[in-house]
C-alpha positions, 0 to 999 in steps of 0.5 A: 095186080099185073099179070094176073099169076101168083108170084111164086112165092117160097111156101108154093114150093113146100115139099109135097104140096104140087103132090097134093095138087094133082091129087084133089084135080088141079090139073081139072078145074077140081080145086084151087088155093084160096084165101089169105095165102093167095091175098098175103102171096099177092102183096108179097107178106110171107104165107103160115097156113096154105089153104084148098077148096074143092069141089070134091065132095069131103068125103071123096078127098079123105080117099083121094089122099088116102089112096095116094097115101097121105094122111088125111085128117078131119078135122072139120068133117060137119064143114067139109074141111079135111086136114092133109098133113105134108112133111112140110107142115098142113094143107086145109082142103075145104069143099066147095060150100054155100050157106044155106041159114045163119045166124049171126053165130053159126051158118048152116052149108051146103057143098057146091062145086060153083066156084063163084058161089063159095066166093059169094059167103066169104067174107071181104072181096080180098079174101075170095081170090082162088089160084091154080096151084100148078098154073099160078092163074087167079080167079076173081069174083068180085073185083078182090083184086083191084081191093088187095091193091086200094088197100081197101077192106070190102064186103063182099055184097051187101055189107049188112047182110054180111054181118047179120050172117057173122056178128065177128066180121065186125071185128074182122073189119077192123082187124083187117083195116088194121093190117092192110088197109089205107083207107075203110070202104064207108059202106062197109063202115057204115054199116059195122058202126050201125051193127055194132051191138051186134057183138053183144051175141058173140062168146067173149073167146071169140071177142077176145081173140079178134081183139087182141089180133087186132091190137098187134096189126100194123095200123092197130092204133089208126084203127082203134082211134077209128073204133072208139070214135065209132063206138063200135067196142061200147056193146062188150068193152064198155070200159074202153073209151076217148080217154084210152085214146091217149094212153095207147098214143103213149103207149105204142112211141113207146114200144118203137121208140124202145124198140120193143115188137108190139104186144097186145096184152100190155096193149089191152091195158093200155086201153082199159082204166088203170084199175087192177080190179077193173082189169081183172075183171075185164079179163075175166070177161073175155075168158083171158087164160090166168097168165094173161090176166096176171100180166093184165093185172100186174100192168096197171099196178104200181111198179117196185121200187129199184133199178129198172132191172131190179123191177125185170128180176121180181116181176120177169122180165115181160112184165118189167116191160108192161110196165115200165113201158104204160108208166112212161119209161122208155129208156128203162124199157129198152134198158130190161128190153135184152137183159138175162134175168139173172138166178141168185147163186144160192139155196137154202141147202147152203144157208142150212150147212152155215149152220142155220136150222130148216125152217122160216129160218132159211126162207127170212135169210135167204130173202134177206140175202136175195134183197141186199144181192138186188140192192147190189146190183147181182153181184157174183156167186163169190159176193153173194156167199160173202153176203150168205155169211153176214147174213147167217152169222147175224141170225146166229148172235140174235138166235143166240143173244 
């Protein structure tokens, strides 16, 4: 990380950002970029979220922004966070803080004007890097630059103390390792292993959110192997065990071969036993959405009969790819990856016009037409019309016989 200057990344030229920095007193050392934007800029990765740390009290931030005509939204006022709404997007502005007390789930904070105190309460050294918004000068209080260069995920200070402050940091350690790391910091890995049971105190939503992010990170497969080996999942997801490794490996290889992007729900399905009831109970425990739970269950259920296209039509493209990849049918998944799922070019009204009575008779005939259309490989509207004529004629003959 030579030069100790933040690179001139695209996000630094967002409309209104320089003016926001001036309003917040960056030129007088009152405000700095911090966290993910600084880290990712140094790694030449795209930056979505911009965070500014400031010595100004939250009420002063609101006052400064409003006087400058910048919309201020008190999104996290209790934690010292104000969102400055620029035309180019939101920027979170947070007053420097130190922890007064923590219980593993939430912290009581006090404001400070000491940059090092603010850095000391963050989780990993690579997330405690600050940069002057105007000059790009970097500020590194805990050797985060060296760790970033070595792709080493390292807790700030004592790992056990940091985990005691916020148990979610166990999962964050592995997620950051999967996203950025080449090798785990030994002290951090040992601390996470020792304190894995602390995860039981967390809400299932937080566990789900962190796990799903982890599963699509660059080195997810390697890191999940490590987590299973260290029994990290055991306290909260005991369904994930040594037998999960082979299923995840096979799925990841299939995704790569089929040119399909890694997907968190699909990978979670691979980690769980291929049993719909078990998978659904895990989805409920993690408080996943109904759509996510349905997709998990479909992914481990037997695939419908027929061609890959027929499966994609019956299940939808996303679930078809899940089922095909989890079933080891890589080429079939590749077949439907970019296939536009068609709509049946016929309505129940068209069958009524052909002489059927509204109600169950129409529904049955429509299903019969659809089945033939799928079996024939989704022919055009003219052929569907001919199929409909045949099926309606047959239905009318049966009704009159």
